[in-house]
LUMLUMKOL-735993 format. One record per residue: residue in three letters; x, y, z of N, C-alpha, C in turn. Coordinates in steps of 0.05 Angstrom, whole numbers, padded with zeros to 5 digits, always signed. Each point is the difference from the previous one (the first is absolute). Layout:
BEGIN
ALAXYZXYZXYZ;...
This chain:
BEGIN
MET-00024-00598-00208+00005+00008-00028+00015+00026-00001;THR+00020+00003-00016+00015+00024-00003-00016+00022-00014;THR+00001+00024+00012-00015+00022-00013+00014+00009-00025;PRO-00014+00001-00023+00013+00008-00025+00006+00030+00001;MET+00025+00007-00006+00009+00028+00002-00005+00014-00027;THR-00012+00023+00000-00004+00015-00025+00023+00019-00004;HIS+00014+00008+00021+00022+00019-00002+00020-00005+00022;ASP+00023+00013-00002+00020-00001+00022-00006+00021+00021;VAL-00008+00024-00010-00006+00022+00018-00025+00015-00009;ILE-00019+00005+00018-00023+00016-00006+00004+00027+00014;ILE-00002+00021-00016+00006+00027+00011-00026+00017-00001;ALA-00010+00007+00023-00024+00017+00002+00009+00029+00000;GLY-00007+00014-00021+00009+00028-00003+00020+00003-00022;ALA-00008+00015-00021+00017+00004-00023+00011+00028-00002;GLY+00001+00014+00023+00012+00026+00002+00030-00002-00002;MET+00013+00021+00009+00029+00002-00004+00015-00022+00015;ALA-00007-00005+00025+00014-00021+00015-00006-00028-00012;GLY-00026-00005-00005-00007-00026-00011+00012-00006-00027;ALA-00002+00020-00018+00011-00004-00027+00031-00003+00001;THR+00013+00015+00017+00029-00003+00002+00007-00028+00010;PHE-00014-00009+00021+00005-00027+00010-00005-00021-00022;ALA-00021+00003-00015-00006-00019-00022+00023-00002-00019;LEU+00012+00023-00007+00023+00000-00019+00024-00014+00013;ALA+00005+00005+00026+00022-00013+00014-00005-00030+00002;ALA-00025-00008+00006-00006-00029+00002+00003-00014-00027;ALA-00008+00014-00022+00004-00012-00026+00029-00003-00006;GLN+00017+00020+00008+00029-00002-00004+00011-00024+00015;ALA-00012-00007+00022+00009-00023+00016-00012-00027-00011;GLY-00015+00002-00022-00010-00024-00012-00027-00010+00011;LEU-00014+00017+00015-00025-00007+00012-00024+00008-00018;LYS-00020-00016-00001-00025+00006-00015-00018+00016+00018;ALA-00004+00025-00006-00016+00018+00017-00025+00009-00014;VAL-00020+00007+00016-00025+00012-00010-00006+00025+00017;LEU-00007+00022-00013-00007+00025+00013-00031+00002+00000;ILE-00011+00007+00023-00029+00004+00002-00006+00028+00010;ASP-00017+00015-00013-00005+00027+00008-00029+00008-00007;PRO-00013+00015+00018-00028+00008-00005-00003+00021-00022;GLN+00022+00014-00007-00001+00020-00020+00008-00011-00028;PRO-00012+00009-00021+00009-00009-00027+00030+00006-00003;PHE+00015-00019-00011+00029+00004-00002+00006+00023-00018;SER-00017+00007-00018+00005+00022-00018+00001+00027+00015;GLU-00012+00001+00024+00001+00025+00016+00028+00006+00010;GLN+00018-00020-00001+00027+00006+00008+00013+00020-00020;LEU-00012+00002-00024+00010+00018-00020-00014+00027-00001;ALA-00020+00004+00018-00015+00025+00000+00018+00024+00005;PRO-00004+00021-00015+00019+00023+00002+00000+00014+00027;THR-00023+00000+00014-00001+00013+00027-00010-00021+00020;PHE+00014-00022+00002-00011-00022+00016-00005+00008+00029;ASP+00019+00012+00014-00006+00009+00027+00013+00027+00007;GLY+00012+00013-00019+00011+00026+00005+00026+00001+00015;ARG+00009-00022+00011+00024+00000+00017+00026-00005-00015;SER+00021+00009+00013+00027-00005-00010+00016-00013+00023;THR+00021-00015-00007+00014-00015+00020+00030+00006-00001;ALA+00012+00003+00024+00029+00002+00002+00012-00029-00001;VAL+00013-00006-00022+00011-00027-00003+00030+00001+00008;ALA+00007-00014+00021+00028+00000+00010+00018-00011-00022;PHE+00026+00008+00001+00018-00010-00021+00003-00030+00000;SER-00002-00013+00024+00002-00029+00001-00025-00013-00012;THR-00023+00013+00004-00025-00011-00012+00001+00002-00030;PHE+00012+00022-00010+00002+00002-00029+00019-00021-00012;ARG+00020-00008+00016+00017-00023-00009-00017-00025-00003;MET-00019-00004+00018-00018-00023-00001-00017+00001-00025;LEU-00011+00024-00006-00016+00003-00024+00016-00006-00025;ASP+00025+00009+00000+00018-00006-00022+00004-00030-00003;ALA+00005-00014+00022+00005-00028+00000-00024-00016-00010;LEU-00024+00012+00003-00025-00014-00009-00008+00010-00028;GLY+00017+00017-00013-00006+00008-00027-00020+00023-00002;VAL-00005+00014+00022-00020+00021+00000+00013+00028+00000;GLY+00024+00002+00011+00013+00026+00004+00004+00016-00025;GLU+00009-00014-00022+00006+00014-00024-00023+00016-00011;GLY-00024-00012+00001-00024+00014-00010-00009+00023+00018;LEU+00010+00000+00025-00008+00020+00019+00018+00025+00000;ARG+00024-00003-00010+00020+00021+00003-00008+00026-00013;ALA-00015-00001-00022-00009+00025-00013-00020+00015+00017;HIS-00013-00014+00019-00020+00012+00017+00010+00005+00029;ALA+00026-00006+00005+00011+00002+00027+00016+00025+00003;CYS-00005+00015+00020+00015+00025+00006+00019-00006+00023;ARG+00025+00006-00005+00021-00004+00021-00005+00019+00023;MET+00003-00011+00024+00001+00017+00024+00029+00000+00010;ASP+00015+00021-00007+00028+00001+00008+00003+00015+00027;HIS-00020+00014+00008+00001+00016+00025-00027-00002+00014;ILE+00001-00002+00026-00024+00001+00017+00005+00021+00021;LEU-00019+00019+00002+00002+00021+00020-00023-00002+00019;VAL+00005-00004+00026-00020-00003+00020+00001+00025+00018;THR-00023+00014+00002-00001+00025+00015-00022-00002+00022;ASP+00006+00010+00024-00020+00001+00021-00014+00026-00001;GLY-00024+00001-00011-00015+00025-00003-00012+00009+00026;ARG+00001+00026+00005-00009+00011+00026-00031+00005+00000;ARG-00011+00007-00023-00028+00006+00000-00013-00015-00024;PRO-00027-00002+00000-00013-00015-00022+00000+00016-00026;GLY+00022+00010-00008+00003+00015-00025+00029+00005-00005;ALA+00013-00018-00016+00029+00002-00003+00008+00025-00015;ALA-00018+00011-00016+00007+00025-00014-00007+00025+00016;SER-00017-00003+00020-00008+00024+00014+00017+00007+00024;LYS+00014-00020+00011+00017+00005+00024+00027-00013-00005;PRO+00021+00011+00013+00026-00012-00004+00001-00028+00012;ALA+00014-00018-00013+00003-00027+00009+00021-00001+00022;SER+00000-00022+00015+00020-00004+00021+00027-00003-00013;PRO+00021+00009+00014+00027-00004-00011+00009-00029+00001;ALA-00015-00017+00014+00006-00028+00001-00009-00013-00026;TYR+00017-00015-00013-00007-00013-00025+00019-00024-00004;LEU-00008-00017-00019+00018-00022-00009+00003+00002-00030;ARG+00024-00004-00009+00005-00001-00029+00015-00026-00007;PHE-00011-00015-00018+00012-00025-00009+00008+00003-00029;ASP+00024-00006-00007+00010+00002-00027+00011-00027-00010;ALA-00010-00009-00023+00008-00026-00010+00030-00003-00005;ALA+00013+00023-00006+00029-00001-00006+00016-00010+00024;GLU-00011+00003+00024+00014-00008+00024+00003-00031+00002;ILE-00018-00014-00012+00002-00030+00001+00003-00011-00028;GLY+00009+00017-00019+00003-00009-00027+00020-00024-00003;ASP+00020-00001+00017+00019-00022-00002-00011-00026+00010;ARG-00023+00001+00015-00012-00024+00011-00023-00010-00018;ASN-00012+00018-00015-00024-00009-00015+00004+00002-00030;GLY+00025+00003-00009+00005+00001-00029-00011+00024-00014;GLY-00001+00023+00015-00010+00025-00013-00030+00002-00002;GLU-00015-00018+00012-00029+00002-00001-00009+00023+00017;PRO-00024+00011-00006-00012+00021+00017-00009-00012+00027;LEU-00011+00017+00017-00011-00010+00025-00025-00017-00006;GLY-00013+00006-00022-00023-00015-00008-00011+00012-00025;TYR-00022-00011-00010-00013+00010-00024-00030+00005+00006;MET-00010+00022-00009-00029+00005+00002-00013-00009-00025;VAL-00019-00018+00002-00014-00011-00023-00030+00000+00006;GLU-00016+00009-00019-00029+00000+00003-00009-00030+00001;ASN-00018-00006+00018-00010-00027+00003-00011-00012-00026;ARG-00013+00018-00015-00012-00010-00025+00021-00012-00019;HIS+00024+00011+00000+00021-00011-00017+00012-00026+00012;ILE+00002-00001+00026+00009-00025+00013-00020-00022-00006;ARG-00025+00005+00004-00021-00020-00005+00000-00009-00029;ALA+00002+00019-00018+00000-00008-00028+00024-00017-00008;ALA+00023+00008+00010+00024-00016-00006-00002-00028+00011;LEU-00010-00003+00025-00003-00026+00012-00021-00017-00015;ALA-00022+00013-00008-00021-00014-00014+00010-00010-00027;GLN+00016+00016-00014+00011-00009-00025+00020-00023+00004;ALA+00016+00001+00021+00019-00021+00005-00014-00026+00008;VAL-00021+00002+00016-00016-00023+00007-00012-00014-00025;THR-00010+00017-00018-00012-00011-00024+00022-00013-00017;ALA+00023+00014-00003+00022-00011-00017+00011-00026+00012;ALA-00001-00003+00026+00010-00024+00013-00020-00023-00001;GLY-00024+00005-00010-00020-00021-00003-00012-00009+00027;ILE+00001+00018+00020-00011-00007+00026-00031+00002-00001;GLU-00013-00020+00010-00029+00000+00000-00011+00022+00018;VAL-00020+00014-00010-00014+00021+00015-00030-00005-00001;ARG-00013-00001+00023-00029-00002+00001-00010+00025+00012;ALA-00011+00018-00017-00010+00026+00009-00020+00010-00021;PRO-00023+00010+00008-00008+00002+00028-00009-00027+00012;ALA+00010-00005+00023-00007-00025+00014+00003+00006+00030;ALA-00018-00010+00016+00000+00005+00029+00006-00026+00015;VAL+00018+00002+00019+00005-00023+00018-00022+00000+00021;VAL-00014-00023+00003-00022-00002+00019+00010-00015+00025;THR+00013-00022-00003+00010-00016+00023+00028-00010-00006;VAL+00015-00003+00022+00026-00013-00002+00002-00021+00022;THR+00006-00024-00007+00003-00022+00019+00027-00013-00004;ALA+00011-00011+00022+00026-00013-00002+00001-00024+00019;ASP+00015-00020-00008+00006-00023+00017+00029-00008-00003;THR+00008-00022+00010+00028-00008-00002+00009-00006-00028;ALA-00019-00005-00018+00008-00007-00027+00000+00022-00020;ALA-00019+00019+00002-00003+00021-00020-00018+00022+00011;ALA-00001+00022-00016-00019+00022+00005-00019+00002-00023;SER-00025+00008+00006-00020+00003-00021-00012+00027+00002;VAL-00005+00012-00024-00013+00026-00002-00025-00003-00016;THR-00022+00009+00011-00025+00000-00015-00007+00028-00009;LEU-00006+00003-00026-00006+00026-00012-00030+00004-00001;ALA-00008+00025-00004-00028+00007+00000-00015-00015-00023;ASP+00014-00007-00021-00014-00014-00022-00001-00030+00004;GLY+00009-00009+00024-00001-00028+00007+00025-00016-00007;ALA+00019+00012-00014+00025-00013-00007+00016-00006+00026;ILE+00013-00023+00001+00017-00007+00022+00029-00005-00010;LEU+00018+00014+00012+00028-00002-00007+00015-00012+00024;THR+00019-00017-00006+00016-00013+00022+00030+00004-00006;ALA+00015+00002+00022+00029+00004-00003+00013-00006+00027;PRO+00026-00004+00001+00013-00003+00025+00000+00025+00017;LEU-00004+00024-00013+00003+00025+00014-00018+00022-00011;VAL-00012+00015+00018-00016+00023-00008+00013+00025+00012;ILE+00002+00021-00017+00012+00025+00009-00022+00022+00002;GLY-00001+00013+00023-00018+00023+00004+00015+00025-00008;ALA-00008+00013-00021+00013+00025-00010-00021+00021-00007;GLU-00024-00002+00013-00022+00017-00008-00003+00026+00016;GLY+00020+00007+00015-00001+00025+00014-00011-00003+00028;ARG-00006+00023+00012-00007+00001+00029-00025-00016+00006;GLY-00019-00003-00018-00024-00016+00005+00002-00028-00010;SER+00023-00013+00004+00006-00026-00011-00020-00022+00008;THR-00013-00012-00020-00017-00023+00005+00016-00024+00008;VAL+00023-00004-00012+00017-00023+00007+00009+00002+00029;ARG+00008+00023+00009+00008+00004+00028-00022-00006+00019;ASP-00024+00010-00006-00023-00005+00017-00007-00030+00001;ALA+00001-00013-00024-00007-00028-00001+00020-00017+00016;ALA+00025+00009+00001+00021-00014+00015-00002+00005+00030;GLY-00018+00018+00009-00003+00006+00028+00023+00016+00011;ILE+00014+00015-00017+00022+00017+00009-00010+00027+00009;ASP+00004+00006+00025-00009+00026+00011+00018+00023-00009;THR-00011+00024+00003+00016+00024-00006-00001+00019+00025;VAL+00021+00016+00001+00000+00022+00020+00004+00026-00015;GLY-00011+00022+00011+00004+00025-00014-00020+00021+00009;TRP+00000+00022-00013-00016+00023+00008-00001+00020-00023;ASP-00020+00017+00001-00002+00023-00019+00015+00023+00012;TYR+00011+00017-00017+00015+00024+00010-00017+00025+00002;GLY-00025-00003-00009-00017+00024-00001+00010+00019-00022;GLN+00015-00010-00019+00010+00016-00022-00007-00013-00026;SER+00000+00016-00021-00003-00010-00027+00020+00014-00018;GLY+00009-00014-00021+00018+00012-00019-00014+00009-00025;VAL+00003+00026-00006-00010+00010-00025+00022-00002-00021;VAL-00006-00014-00022+00021-00005-00020-00008+00014-00026;ALA+00019+00014-00011-00005+00015-00025+00027+00002-00016;THR-00003+00004-00025+00024+00004-00017-00001+00029-00010;VAL+00023+00014+00002+00002+00027-00009+00022+00004-00021;ARG-00004+00019-00017+00021+00008-00018+00013+00025+00012;LEU+00027-00002+00003+00014+00022+00015+00007+00023-00019;GLY+00004+00023+00012+00008+00023-00015+00029+00001-00005;ARG+00016-00018+00012+00029-00002-00005+00009-00029+00004;ASP+00024-00006-00009+00010-00027+00003+00004-00008+00029;HIS-00007-00025+00007+00003-00008+00028+00028-00010+00007;GLY+00017-00005-00021+00028-00008+00005+00003-00027+00013;GLY-00020-00017-00001+00002-00026+00012+00000+00000+00030;VAL-00011+00021+00012+00000+00003+00029-00028-00007+00011;ALA-00001-00018+00019-00025-00006+00014-00001+00016+00026;HIS-00022+00014+00005-00003+00017+00024-00021-00013+00018;GLU+00006+00000+00025-00020-00009+00020-00001+00020+00023;TYR-00023+00014+00002-00004+00019+00022-00016-00014+00022;PHE+00010+00000+00024-00015-00011+00022-00014+00023+00015;LEU-00027-00001-00002-00017+00020+00012-00017-00012+00022;PRO-00010+00017+00018-00015-00011+00023-00023-00019-00006;ARG-00013+00004-00023-00023-00018-00007+00008-00022-00018;GLY+00026-00003-00006+00010-00022-00017+00019+00010-00021;PRO+00015-00019-00012+00020+00008-00020-00012+00008-00027;PHE+00015+00017-00014-00007+00008-00027+00024-00006-00017;ALA-00003-00018-00020+00022-00008-00017-00003+00010-00028;ILE+00022+00010-00011+00001+00009-00028+00020-00018-00014;LEU-00009-00019-00016+00017-00021-00010+00004+00002-00030;PRO+00024+00000-00010+00005+00006-00029-00009-00022-00019;LEU-00013+00009-00021-00008-00018-00022+00013+00009-00026;THR-00003-00016-00020+00011+00008-00026-00016+00023-00012;ASP+00011+00013-00020-00013+00021-00015-00007+00024+00018;ARG+00019+00008+00018-00004+00023+00018-00026+00000+00015;ARG-00007-00024+00010-00024-00003+00016+00008-00010+00028;ALA-00019+00001+00019+00005-00010+00026-00025-00013+00011;SER+00004-00020+00017-00022-00013+00014-00002+00013+00028;LEU-00023+00010+00007-00005+00011+00026-00014-00020+00018;VAL+00010-00004+00024-00014-00016+00020-00004+00018+00024;TRP-00024+00011+00003-00006+00020+00019-00016-00013+00023;THR+00012-00004+00023-00013-00013+00023-00014+00021+00017;GLU-00025-00005+00006-00016+00017+00017-00017-00017+00018;THR-00013+00013+00019-00021-00014+00016-00020-00011-00020;THR-00014-00021+00008-00019-00012-00018-00021+00019-00010;ARG-00010+00017+00017-00021+00020-00008+00011+00020-00020;ALA+00024+00011+00006+00011+00019-00018+00007-00012-00027;ALA+00010-00025+00000+00008-00013-00025-00025-00006-00017;ASP-00022-00008+00013-00025-00004-00015-00009+00026-00013;ALA+00002+00022+00015-00008+00026-00011+00017+00007-00024;LEU+00026-00005+00002+00018+00006-00023-00006-00018-00024;GLY-00007-00025+00006-00007-00017-00022-00025+00008-00015;LYS-00019+00011+00015-00026+00008-00012+00000+00029-00011;ALA+00021+00015+00006+00000+00028-00008+00001+00002-00031;SER-00009+00022-00010+00003+00005-00028+00029+00002-00008;ASP+00006-00003-00026+00027+00003-00009+00012+00027+00007;GLU-00016+00021-00003+00009+00027+00006+00006+00003+00030;ALA-00017-00011+00017+00004+00003+00028+00025-00016+00009;PHE+00003-00024-00011+00023-00017+00008+00026+00014-00009;GLN+00000+00011-00024+00023+00014-00010+00007+00024+00019;SER-00021+00014+00009+00004+00023+00017+00013-00009+00027;HIS-00011-00021+00012+00011-00010+00025+00030-00009-00004;LEU+00005-00013-00022+00027-00010-00006+00020+00023-00002;MET-00007+00020-00015+00019+00022-00005+00003+00018+00025;ARG-00021+00002+00016+00002+00016+00024+00019-00013+00020;ARG-00001-00026+00001+00017-00014+00019+00029-00004-00010;PHE+00002-00007-00026+00026-00009-00009+00009+00014-00026;GLY-00012+00023-00005+00004+00014-00026+00029+00008-00005;ASP+00015+00008+00020+00027+00009-00004+00017-00022-00012;PHE-00004-00025+00010+00016-00022-00011-00011-00009-00027;LEU-00027-00003-00001-00012-00012-00025+00002+00018-00024;ASP+00003+00026+00005+00006+00019-00022-00019-00002-00024;GLY-00026+00005+00005-00019+00000-00022-00009-00027-00009;ALA+00002-00020+00018-00008-00027-00007-00030-00002-00007;THR-00007-00018-00018-00028-00004-00007-00006-00030+00003;VAL-00023-00005+00011-00008-00028+00005-00009-00013-00026;GLU+00010-00025-00004-00007-00015-00024-00014-00026+00008;GLY-00024-00005-00011-00014-00024+00005-00015+00001+00027;PRO-00013-00022+00007-00017-00001+00023+00016-00001+00026;ARG-00014+00006+00023+00011-00003+00026-00011-00025+00013;PHE+00015-00012+00018-00009-00023+00014+00005+00003+00030;VAL-00017-00011+00017+00003+00002+00029+00001-00028+00011;TYR+00020-00006+00015+00004-00027+00012+00002+00002+00030;PRO-00017-00014+00015+00003-00001+00029+00026-00014+00008;LEU+00013+00009+00021+00026-00011+00008-00003-00015+00027;GLY+00013-00023+00001+00000-00015+00024+00021-00022+00000;LEU+00003-00014+00021+00018-00022+00002-00015-00026+00004;LYS+00007-00021-00016-00013-00026+00003+00022-00021-00005;LEU+00006-00014+00022+00023-00019-00001-00010-00028+00007;ALA+00004-00019-00018-00007-00028+00006+00017-00011+00023;THR-00013-00015+00018+00015-00011+00022+00018-00023-00008;ARG-00007-00012-00023+00017-00022-00012+00002+00004-00030;LEU+00021-00010-00012+00003+00002-00029-00008-00026-00014;THR-00003-00022+00016-00007-00025-00013-00021-00015+00017;ALA-00014-00019-00013-00017-00019+00013+00003-00026-00016;GLN-00017-00020+00006+00002-00025-00015-00003+00005-00030;ARG+00021-00004-00015+00000+00003-00029-00008+00027-00010;ILE+00004+00020+00016-00006+00028-00007+00022+00018+00008;ALA+00007+00020-00017+00019+00021+00006-00011+00027-00008;LEU+00008+00020+00014-00009+00028-00006+00023+00017-00009;ILE-00005+00017-00019+00020+00020-00010-00014+00027-00003;GLY+00016+00021-00001-00010+00027-00006-00019+00010+00022;ASP-00019+00016-00008-00018+00013+00019-00018-00020+00015;ALA-00003-00024-00010-00014-00021+00015+00015-00007+00025;ALA+00026+00004+00000+00017-00006+00023+00006+00025+00017;HIS+00001+00023-00014+00008+00025+00015-00009+00024-00016;GLY-00021+00013+00009-00008+00026-00012+00010+00022+00018;VAL+00019+00016-00010+00014+00020+00016-00006+00028-00010;HIS+00006+00019+00017-00003+00029-00007+00020+00006-00023;PRO-00008+00016-00020+00018+00005-00022+00021+00021+00005;VAL+00005+00007+00026+00018+00022+00006+00028-00003-00012;ALA+00010-00025-00002+00026-00004-00011-00001-00012-00028;GLY-00023-00004-00011-00003-00010-00027+00011-00028-00003;GLN-00002-00017+00021+00012-00026-00001-00020-00024-00002;GLY-00025+00006-00002-00020-00021-00001+00005-00020-00022;LEU+00002+00009-00025+00004-00018-00023+00027-00014+00003;ASN+00021+00015+00008+00026-00013+00003+00000-00023+00020;MET-00015+00004+00022-00003-00022+00019-00014-00024-00012;GLY-00021+00006-00016-00016-00022-00012+00016-00015-00021;LEU+00016+00014-00016+00016-00014-00020+00023-00015+00013;LYS+00010+00010+00023+00020-00015+00014-00011-00027+00011;ASP-00026+00001+00009-00014-00024+00007+00000-00019-00024;ALA-00008+00010-00023-00003-00016-00024+00027-00013-00007;ALA+00022+00016+00002+00026-00010-00007+00009-00022+00019;ALA-00005+00004+00026+00009-00019+00020-00016-00026-00003;LEU-00027+00002-00003-00016-00024-00002+00007-00016-00026;ALA+00004+00015-00022+00007-00014-00025+00027-00015+00003;GLU+00019+00013+00014+00026-00013+00004-00002-00025+00017;VAL-00016+00002+00022-00004-00023+00017-00013-00023-00015;LEU-00020+00006-00017-00014-00021-00015+00019-00011-00021;ALA+00016+00017-00014+00018-00010-00020+00020-00019+00012;ASP+00011+00006+00024+00019-00017+00013-00014-00026+00008;ALA-00025+00001+00009-00014-00024+00008-00005-00018-00024;VAL-00006+00011-00023-00004-00016-00025+00026-00014-00007;ARG+00023+00014+00002+00026-00013-00006+00006-00023+00019;LEU-00010+00002+00025+00005-00021+00019-00021-00022+00000;GLY-00020+00004-00017-00022-00020-00002-00019+00001+00023;GLU-00003+00023+00014-00018+00003+00022-00028+00008-00008;ASP-00019-00005+00017-00027+00009-00004-00001+00030+00006;ILE-00006+00016-00021+00002+00029+00003-00020+00012+00019;GLY-00021-00015+00006-00020+00010+00018+00002-00010+00029;SER+00022-00015+00005+00003-00012+00026+00006+00021+00021;GLU-00006-00007+00025+00006+00019+00022+00030+00006+00002;LEU+00016-00020-00005+00029+00004+00001+00010+00021-00019;VAL-00011-00001-00025+00008+00019-00020-00011+00028+00006;LEU-00025+00002+00006-00013+00026+00005+00012+00013+00025;ASP+00009-00015+00019+00012+00012+00024+00026+00015-00007;ARG+00014-00010-00020+00025+00014-00009-00007+00028-00010;TYR-00022+00002-00015-00009+00026-00010-00008+00018+00023;ALA-00016-00011+00019-00009+00016+00023+00023+00010+00017;ARG+00019-00017+00005+00023+00008+00016+00017+00022-00014;TRP+00001-00002-00026+00015+00020-00016-00012+00028+00001;ARG-00027+00001-00001-00013+00025-00004-00014+00012+00024;ARG-00007-00016+00020-00018+00011+00020+00013+00022+00017;PHE+00026-00003+00007+00012+00021+00017+00003+00026-00016;ASP+00009-00002-00025+00004+00024-00017-00027+00015-00003;ASN-00021-00015-00006-00026+00012-00004-00010+00014+00026;ALA+00002-00014+00022-00010+00011+00025+00017+00025+00009;ALA+00026-00002-00004+00018+00022+00008-00006+00025-00017;LEU-00003-00004-00026-00006+00023-00018-00027+00012+00006;ALA-00020-00017+00004-00027+00010+00007+00001+00017+00025;ALA+00014-00011+00021+00002+00015+00025+00015+00026-00004;GLY+00021-00001-00016+00016+00024-00005-00016+00022-00014;PHE-00016-00008-00020-00016+00020-00014-00022+00011+00018;ASP-00011-00017+00017-00021+00009+00018+00012+00021+00020;GLY+00023-00006+00010+00013+00018+00019+00008+00027-00014;PHE+00008-00002-00025+00008+00023-00016-00024+00019-00003;VAL-00023-00012-00007-00025+00016-00004-00007+00014+00026;ARG+00001-00015+00022-00009+00012+00026+00020+00021+00009;LEU+00026-00004-00006+00020+00020+00008-00003+00026-00014;PHE-00008-00001-00026+00000+00024-00016-00028+00012-00003;SER-00021-00015+00006-00027+00011-00003-00009+00014+00025;THR+00017+00017+00011-00007+00015+00024+00017+00026+00000;ASP-00011+00020+00013+00015+00025+00003+00007+00006+00029;HIS+00000-00021+00016+00007+00002+00028+00030+00008+00003;ALA+00005+00022+00014+00027+00012+00000+00022-00019+00008;PRO-00002-00015+00022+00022-00018+00008+00005-00022-00021;VAL-00022-00010-00012+00003-00021-00021+00014+00012-00024;ARG-00008+00025-00008+00012+00013-00022+00030+00004+00004;LEU+00008+00008+00024+00028+00004+00007+00015-00026-00003;ALA-00011-00022+00011+00014-00025-00001+00004-00010-00029;ARG-00021+00003-00016+00003-00010-00028+00018+00018-00016;ASP+00000+00026+00005+00018+00018-00015+00029-00006+00007;LEU+00005-00006+00025+00027-00007+00008+00009-00026-00013;GLY-00019-00019-00001+00006-00026-00013+00006+00004-00030;MET-00016+00016-00014+00005+00006-00028+00027+00013-00004;ALA+00007+00018+00018+00026+00014-00003+00023-00019+00003;VAL-00003-00019+00019+00022-00020+00004+00003-00018-00025;VAL-00022-00010-00010+00001-00017-00024+00012+00015-00023;ASN-00008+00025-00003+00009+00016-00023+00031+00005+00001;ARG+00011+00001+00024+00028+00008+00003+00018-00025+00003;VAL-00011-00023+00005+00017-00024+00003-00001-00016-00026;GLY+00021+00001-00016+00000-00012-00026-00007-00030+00000;PRO+00013-00016+00016-00005-00029+00000-00029-00006+00007;LEU-00012+00015+00019-00028-00005+00007-00018+00008-00023;ARG+00006+00022-00013-00017+00009-00022+00002-00020-00023;ARG+00024-00011-00005+00003-00020-00022-00014-00026+00007;ALA+00000-00007+00026-00015-00024+00008-00030+00003-00005;PHE-00011+00024+00006-00028+00005-00006-00006-00003-00030;MET+00018+00010-00017-00004-00002-00029+00001-00029-00009;GLN+00018-00015+00010+00002-00029-00007-00025-00014+00008;GLU-00010+00006+00024-00025-00013+00010-00024+00008-00018;ALA-00002+00026-00007-00022+00009-00017+00002-00012-00028;GLY+00024-00006-00009+00003-00013-00026-00004-00030+00001;GLY-00006-00010+00023-00006-00029+00003+00025-00018-00004;ALA+00024+00011+00005+00024-00014-00006+00014-00010+00025;THR-00015-00003+00022+00012-00010+00025-00013-00026+00008;GLY+00014-00014+00018-00011-00025+00010+00005-00024-00019;ASP-00015-00021+00005+00003-00025-00015-00018+00003-00025;LEU+00012+00009-00022-00015+00006-00024-00006-00025-00016;PRO-00025-00004-00010-00005-00021-00019+00015+00005-00026;ARG+00004-00021-00015+00017+00001-00024-00012+00021-00020;LEU-00026+00001-00002-00013+00018-00020+00007+00029+00007;LEU+00001+00007+00026+00007+00027+00007+00030+00006-00004;ARG+00016-00020-00005+00027+00005-00008+00003+00000-00030;GLY-00022-00002-00014+00000+00000-00029+00006-00027-00012;GLU-00002-00022+00015+00006-00027-00009-00026-00015-00004;PRO+00000-00020-00019-00024-00017-00003-00007-00015+00025;VAL-00025-00006+00003-00009-00014+00024+00011-00028+00001;
């Protein structure tokens, strides 16, 4: 007997990757359902997780193509310049920085990207809210709060059982629930990875002067410190420290945290004041050994949880969503079974090398810069000097950071899926 299908695609996880994929799937004509353990209304919470995201210009094209970009532009701060500095001591304001640095300017690749910036800084709460509104407007079914208990699959269909006993069936189940993916575990997909012994302290500050759309990244022996421009003369700070030091900073009083902040970076921050709560996130690498299993596909952090050193985590996840949606849309046009091994292998072949290469690159970058060993410092300073002085190489780095290289899905070119 044929299994009755309740949906075309079941998506576990209604966060940014899952919601974006749901919109892309709906654009392809697929009936999707989003399942998430958190109430969907929490996507609109004003301080949902305190984080901000660097959205590559190609990713913003995708959001535009899905009808989300227009509502985000008022909350998006252009990053027209990125300045990377190799700090000599754990206090960028207290000691002189290394003369080795990298400077990226959007104007250098303006003829290639239509005058777009290198990227946009957007608070996660605004991205989540815009996606939630678009999901609602598109009439996409959302079951939240709801917990996925089991996932089973055979040659005919996949079934998801929820905590309330409901059973949903579809040709395909998507795991988009982050690093602790239930779908990934149910599919028997292993992961490789490790902790860095670091945590990121995230806070928003109001600056004493205009940031000029410049993103700063200081590489210090205990980890990078990023000052990322936001709207309304604010900045998002991502302060990486050893796990113990980061926990202490997270628990410190507001006065003590402000004192630590100004003592280390006061010259640049120029009287900055912290706004809102602080958050501490442990940092590590977690990479799925496969992107697909029988009638299952992984996207976003369920497939690859990477260090935030280059701010590419969300961009990688949305590129997954764009590629998978395009593969499924083409399969529908050809009359294929969207959950078949043949179809899912196209997605896996498209994304697995890019994901693995980027994860390895970020890991190497962290290890290269999170040390004060003199020979290593000399090697990286020479490398930075070379990149800074060789125009084509510098422009290639900017194109890569903007997500505009390689075999781009249609959505990342700003075209419908």
